[in-house]
N, C-alpha and C positions, 0 to 999 in steps of 0.2 A: 204516821203514814211512812210507808219506804222512802216513797218520793220526798219526803219533809228531810230527809238527811243521808248523810255518807257516814259511811265506818272508817274509822282511820286502821288501815292495815297495820300498824305496829302498835296502838294499846289495845283497838278496839273498843274505842268511846266514837259515840253517834255525834254526828258535827251538821251543820249548814252545810258548811262549808271548809276543806281543808287549807289552812291560810300558812303563811308563814311565820306567824305567832307561836300558832300550834305546834308546829313541825321543829320549832326552835325548841321546846322542852326534849324533843326528841334528838337534840344535837346534828340534824339534818337540815339538809335543803331543798325547796319544791323540786329543783332536776333531779338532786339523788334519790329523792325520794320515787316520782314516775322513774326514773332508772330502774329501782329495785323493783317497784311494782306498778311496771306499764303499761296493764290494763285498765288501773285505777282512775275513777271521777274524784276531782277534787272539789266541785258544787252538786248541791240536790238538784233536783229537777223542777221543785217549787221555789231554790233561790234563783235559778235562772230564769224560769217565768217572771218572775218578779225584776231582777234584771232589763230581762228583754222589753217589759212591759214598761220601764222608766225610761230606758234608750230610745225608743220608739217614737221617732217624730223630734227627736233631738236633732238640731243643726250642726254642721260639724265645723269647726272654724277653719280656714286656712290652713293656719298655724298646725292644728291637729292633723288635716289630711295630710300635709306635706311631711310631720313625723312619725304617721303611719306607712307614709310611700316609699320614707327612708327606711322605716325599720325594716319594711318587707323587700325590698331592693338587699340589704344585708346580709338579711335570715336567705334567700335564694342564693345570691355571688356564693356564699358560705358552702350551702350545700340546700341542692334544688330539692331532694328528696325526703328531708326533715321539715317535720312540721314547725311553726310557731316556738316551741318550749326548746327546739334543737335538737330533739329524741325523734327517731323513727319510727314510726309508727305501725305498733304489732300488729298481725295478720289479723287478730281477731277485732282491733280497732277498725282498720280497711274494710274489713266484711263487713260493719255496723255501718259504717260511715256510707258504702256501697248500697244496704240494705235500704239506710234512709234515704237516697236519693233517687233512687230508681223508680220510676216514674214522677217524681216530685217538678208539680206545676213551675212554670214560670210563665207571668202573666206576659201581655205585649210593652206594656210601660217596662216591666222592667230589661225585655231584651233589648230594647231601645235605649235603654242608659247604659248595658254591659257594652252596647255597639259601640254607643258615644265614647266610653271610656279607654277603647280598645283603639281609637284611632290615630292613627301615629304613632304607634307603640308596635314595635319590633318584634314578632312572634321569638318563644325559645328556638321552635322545630325548624325554621328557617333555612331552608337548604341540606335539612337532614331528612332522609328516612328510613325505612327499616335495613335495609343494608347498609346503611353506614352508622346508626345509630340502635345501641344495643337497648335503650328502653322504649325507640318505637317498635323494637323487633320484637320483644315481648309482648306490648300492647297487642301487638299486630296478630300474637299466635294467640293470647286470652280470647279476642275477639272472635276469629276463625272457629275454634274451639267453643264457644257460648253459642255462634251462632249455630255449629254442626248440632250440637247435641241440644240446645234448648228453644230454638228459633222455630216457631209455628210455620206451618205452609203460608198460613192466612195473613201473618205481618209480613212474609216474603213476597206475597203477592201484593200489599198493600205499598214495600220500599219499593219492589219493581216499575207500580202504576207512580208512585209519585216523581220517581227517577224519570219515568219518558217524559212526564208531561212537562219537567224541566228545559230536556232536550227540547220538547216542541216550541218550548218559550225561550229559547234560545241560549242555555247553558252550553257555555264550551265542550267540544267533544274530546275526549282522551286521545292525545300522539298528535294532535294537529299542528302543535308546534315543531314537529321533525321534521326536517329535510327542509329546511328553509332551502330556497333558491334568491341569489343576489341579483340575478336578470330580472327574475319577473317580481323581486319584490314581496312573496307568497311562500307559507308552506304548503310542499303535496305530501301525499301517504306514500307515492311513490314515481318512480322514472317514467312509468304510461301517461300518468297524470299532470306532470311535470312537463315533457314534450306535447301532451294535447294543447295545453295551456298556451305554450308558444306559437301553436299554429294556427290558435284566434287572437295572438296580437298579431300575429306576422299579415294576418287577413284581417287589420284593425278592428278588430271585433272585442267586446266589450266578456273579461276572464271572470265568469259568473260561477264562484266555483265552490261547492256545499254552503249556498245559499240558503236553498230554500228546506222546507221540513211536513215531510205529510206522517199522520198518523196513520198505522194500520191498526184496523177492529177484528178480535175476534168474533163470535158466535155467539157469546153473552155481553156484548157492546164496549170488553175491556181492550186496551191498547196492548197490542200483541210484540207491534216493532215501531220504529220510529224510523221511516226511509227518507236520506238524506241522500238523493241523486250527484254524480258528481258535476258534472259541468250545465248551467241552464244558458239554454239558444237563447231563444223565445219565450213567450209567456207561458204558454203550452209544449214546448219543446224540451226535452233534454237528452242529455248523452250519458251513458254509463259503459264506464271500461273495465271489461272482467279479464283477466291474464289467462281462469284458469278455462274459458268458452275459447275452441278451437275456430269459432266462427260464430254471426249473429245467429243462424240459421243452425249452430253444432255446436252443441253444451251437454256432453256426453260426461266431464267430469260427474260423482256425484259423493264429492266429501264433503265434510259437518257443515262447512263451510256456506259451500253450493248449492247445498238440499236448503239453507236458509234464505240464499239470494235469491233462489229459483222460487222461492214460495213468497217472496216480500213484492218480487215483480209478477206474479200472479196475482196477489192481491190490490196491488196497483192499479193491475189492466180492471180488474171487478170494482175498485170501491171508487175510480177516477179515472173513468172510460175516457173523459176528454183531454187525458194528460198524456200525451206521446214520447214514449222514451227509446232512445237511438242505442242498439245495445254493440260496443264495438270490441272482441275477439281477437284472438293471434291473427286472421288472416286480414280483418279490416286495420289494423295495428301495422301487418307489414308494410301494407300499401302505402299508408302513409309514412310511415318511413324511408320507404323508397322515394315517395315525391317529395320530402319536406328536409329530410338529415343533411343534403347538401346546400339547402339553401338557406336554413337555420345554423349559424354561428353555435350556438351552445345547445345543440343537439346533443340528449344524452344516450348514451349506445348500453 
């Protein structure tokens, strides 16, 4: 059977495994052989199965673990883009590996093991983004291209629903770390929000900023949006600041963002009628500014 042997690319001999003893007859090392024939397999499938069966369940001593760890560290320090053999994987090999791993099931037990092994370890991409690292930029481009051409609408919906459920469960909202105010010891998305927080602080009220989350459902029962009001005033009362609105009763702007926000507020009124949301537009904010800008020291203009 074909899986019982591999063929030597030099002499054409069928072998269970191509090792250094066989390659010595050709006056070549394993490394040189792989450099010359990068897509070659050194072991037959049946031999790999036997090895896997033999190694399964075998306990590794601390010394073996240490040696493997040090070997991996040396390989990555030398060149993180090379495999264990020190030879970069060919496009064909990468494609085969990708196809093999695609849809690969990982048990919960294995996930926990992987998670524990990574505790305390500094990730290789710490502090790197697609804007300052070419590797991440290349991955980002490939993922974007794949999503555009191959991701089905059904998968997109599933991903969207999963993310929205995570936001409901308290996952951190992007960009909330921006705009840190030292006097408030908190981060805010805008000057208006920071100043309104200062008004609450000046009036000895608790600053509950973006602490509540509401699921807004479409007619099919799916989560269309997760609404996060700016400030919680009491149990059923919230404040929302909108710089695009001229006033709470005059919101003419119909840009894409405003249309989305108006839809959210309409859904809130329909699905959560007991929740009161006070809208602050330019008119209301101007009145608050005239009242407090001379009282509050750190007021932002």
